[in-house]
C-alpha positions as CSV (number, residue, x, y, z in Angstrom):
1,X,-52.8,73.5,42.6
2,X,-55.4,74.1,39.9
3,X,-53.3,72.2,37.4
4,X,-53.1,69.2,39.8
5,X,-56.8,69.3,40.4
6,X,-57.5,69.5,36.7
7,X,-55.1,66.6,36.0
8,X,-56.7,64.4,38.7
9,X,-60.2,65.3,37.2
10,X,-59.0,64.1,33.8
11,X,-57.4,61.0,35.2
12,X,-60.5,59.9,37.1
13,X,-62.9,61.0,34.4
14,X,-60.9,59.1,31.8
15,X,-60.9,55.9,33.8
16,X,-64.7,56.3,34.3
17,X,-65.2,56.6,30.6
18,X,-63.2,53.5,30.0
19,X,-65.5,51.5,32.3
20,X,-68.7,53.0,30.9
21,X,-67.7,52.5,27.2
22,X,-67.4,48.7,27.9
23,X,-65.8,46.5,25.3
24,X,-66.9,47.3,21.7
25,X,-63.9,45.3,20.5
26,X,-65.0,42.1,22.3
27,X,-61.9,41.8,24.5
28,X,-64.0,40.7,27.5
29,X,-61.7,38.2,29.3
30,X,-62.2,40.1,32.5
31,X,-65.7,38.6,32.8
32,X,-64.9,35.0,31.7
33,X,-66.5,33.4,34.7
34,X,-69.5,35.6,35.4
35,X,-70.2,36.5,31.7
36,X,-71.7,39.8,33.1
37,X,-70.7,42.9,31.1
38,X,-69.8,46.0,33.0
39,X,-72.4,48.2,31.5
40,X,-73.6,49.8,34.7
41,X,-77.1,48.2,34.5
42,X,-78.5,44.7,35.3
43,X,-79.2,42.1,32.7
44,X,-82.7,41.6,31.3
45,X,-84.8,39.2,33.2
46,X,-87.3,38.5,30.4
47,X,-86.8,35.7,27.9
48,X,-84.1,36.6,25.3
49,X,-85.1,37.0,21.7
50,X,-82.0,34.9,20.8
51,X,-81.2,31.2,20.9
52,X,-78.2,29.0,20.7
53,X,-78.3,25.8,18.7
54,X,-75.7,23.0,18.3
55,X,-75.4,20.7,15.3
56,X,-75.2,17.6,17.6
57,X,-76.9,16.6,20.8
58,X,-74.2,14.1,21.7
59,X,-70.4,14.2,21.3
60,X,-67.2,12.2,21.6
61,X,-63.7,13.4,22.3
62,X,-62.3,15.3,19.3
63,X,-65.7,15.9,17.7
64,X,-66.5,19.2,16.1
65,X,-69.9,20.9,16.7
66,X,-71.2,23.8,14.8
67,X,-72.7,26.4,17.2
68,X,-75.1,29.1,15.9
69,X,-76.2,32.1,17.9
70,X,-79.1,33.9,16.3
71,X,-82.2,35.9,16.8
72,X,-84.9,38.1,15.2
73,X,-83.4,41.3,16.7
74,X,-79.9,42.7,15.9
75,X,-77.2,42.3,18.6
76,X,-74.1,44.4,19.0
77,X,-72.1,42.1,21.1
78,X,-71.8,38.5,22.2
79,X,-69.7,36.3,24.4
80,X,-70.0,32.5,23.8
81,X,-68.6,29.6,25.8
82,X,-69.1,25.9,26.2
83,X,-69.3,24.8,29.9
84,X,-69.8,21.4,31.5
85,X,-73.2,21.3,33.0
86,X,-73.2,23.0,36.4
87,X,-69.6,24.4,36.1
88,X,-68.4,27.9,35.7
89,X,-65.3,27.7,33.5
90,X,-65.0,27.4,29.7
91,X,-64.6,23.9,28.3
92,X,-63.1,22.9,24.9
93,X,-61.9,25.2,22.2
94,X,-63.5,27.1,19.3
95,X,-62.5,27.5,15.7
96,X,-63.6,30.9,14.5
97,X,-65.4,30.6,11.2
98,X,-66.4,34.3,10.8
99,X,-63.2,36.2,11.4
100,X,-64.8,39.5,10.3
101,X,-67.3,39.4,13.2
102,X,-65.9,37.1,15.8
103,X,-62.6,36.3,17.6
104,X,-61.3,33.6,19.9
105,X,-60.6,34.6,23.6
106,X,-58.5,32.9,26.3
107,X,-60.9,32.2,29.2
108,X,-59.5,28.7,30.1
109,X,-56.9,28.3,27.4
110,X,-56.6,29.7,23.9
111,X,-59.8,30.0,21.9
112,X,-61.9,28.7,24.8
113,X,-64.5,31.4,24.2
114,X,-65.7,33.5,21.2
115,X,-66.7,37.2,21.2
116,X,-67.5,40.0,18.8
117,X,-64.9,42.2,17.1
118,X,-66.9,45.4,16.8
119,X,-70.4,46.6,17.8
120,X,-71.7,46.1,14.2
121,X,-75.3,44.8,14.4
122,X,-75.7,41.1,13.7
123,X,-78.6,38.6,13.7
124,X,-76.5,35.5,13.5
125,X,-73.0,34.2,14.4
126,X,-71.5,30.8,13.8
127,X,-68.4,29.1,15.3
128,X,-67.1,25.5,15.5
129,X,-66.5,24.0,18.9
130,X,-63.9,21.2,19.3
131,X,-64.4,18.7,22.1
132,X,-61.3,18.1,24.2
133,X,-59.8,14.6,24.4
134,X,-59.8,14.5,28.2
135,X,-62.2,15.3,31.0
136,X,-65.4,14.7,29.1
137,X,-68.8,15.5,30.5
138,X,-72.3,16.8,29.5
139,X,-72.2,20.4,28.4
140,X,-74.2,23.4,27.3
141,X,-73.3,26.4,25.3
142,X,-73.8,29.7,27.1
143,X,-73.8,33.3,25.7
144,X,-74.1,36.8,26.8
145,X,-75.9,38.7,24.1
146,X,-75.8,42.5,24.0
147,X,-78.7,44.2,22.0
148,X,-77.5,47.6,23.1
149,X,-75.4,49.0,25.9
150,X,-78.3,49.0,28.3
151,X,-80.1,45.9,27.0
152,X,-78.4,42.5,27.3
153,X,-79.0,39.0,28.5
154,X,-76.5,36.9,30.5
155,X,-75.8,33.2,30.2
156,X,-78.4,32.3,27.6
157,X,-78.2,28.5,27.4
158,X,-78.4,26.0,24.6
159,X,-79.9,22.5,25.0
160,X,-77.7,20.1,26.8
161,X,-75.1,18.2,24.7
162,X,-74.5,14.8,26.2
163,X,-71.1,13.1,26.3
164,X,-71.4,9.8,24.5
165,X,-69.9,7.5,27.1
166,X,-70.8,4.4,25.2
167,X,-68.5,5.3,22.3
168,X,-65.3,4.9,24.3
169,X,-64.3,1.6,25.8
170,X,-67.3,-0.4,24.7
171,X,-67.2,-3.6,22.8
172,X,-68.7,-3.7,19.4
173,X,-71.1,-6.4,18.2
174,X,-70.0,-6.0,14.6
175,X,-67.7,-8.7,13.3
176,X,-64.0,-7.9,12.9
177,X,-63.0,-10.1,9.9
178,X,-59.4,-10.2,11.1
179,X,-60.4,-11.9,14.4
180,X,-63.9,-13.4,13.9
181,X,-63.6,-15.0,10.4
182,X,-60.8,-17.5,11.3
183,X,-62.7,-18.4,14.5
184,X,-65.9,-18.9,12.5
185,X,-64.2,-21.1,9.9
186,X,-62.5,-23.1,12.7
187,X,-65.8,-23.8,14.5
188,X,-67.5,-24.5,11.2
189,X,-64.8,-27.0,10.3
190,X,-65.2,-28.8,13.7
191,X,-69.0,-28.9,13.2
192,X,-68.6,-30.4,9.7
193,X,-66.3,-33.1,11.0
194,X,-68.8,-34.2,13.7
195,X,-71.9,-34.1,11.6
């Protein structure tokens, strides 16, 4: 009976340690929608000493946007997504540009999020977001940033990036020489005949 009790103690204690140690390897797909780490404490409510910037404030389908997460304090972990404004699922895909410190995760398709690979302290991380060709909409980049196991911020937001709806399906006022030049010459010829 003592052996069984000891075994159960090890089994329960081991599972507890797995939950408490969190995800130093960045494999955080279990929290894709909430972005809340299972660290046993609540997120910080004060303003984060980190920010997210995007290289563009508008985008078209297929565009690439450089996204930078940085701050004055070191951070041990991060979890970055793009989301349509007001929605809770990841949108688009990322190309990882710093494979030593970041990795793509599957939150809503392959590479739909980016996270850390270890708990090495960083002050800056960069990735490239690729806009999907369908279902466009205004978006913002959101991140969970972990300064230490007990100090982290959830869903820190970038400025909104607006979908450029005028770029698709709009008529251009510039002249297309293949279409407009013959028409201009024809109209000019008629005007010359009647003048």
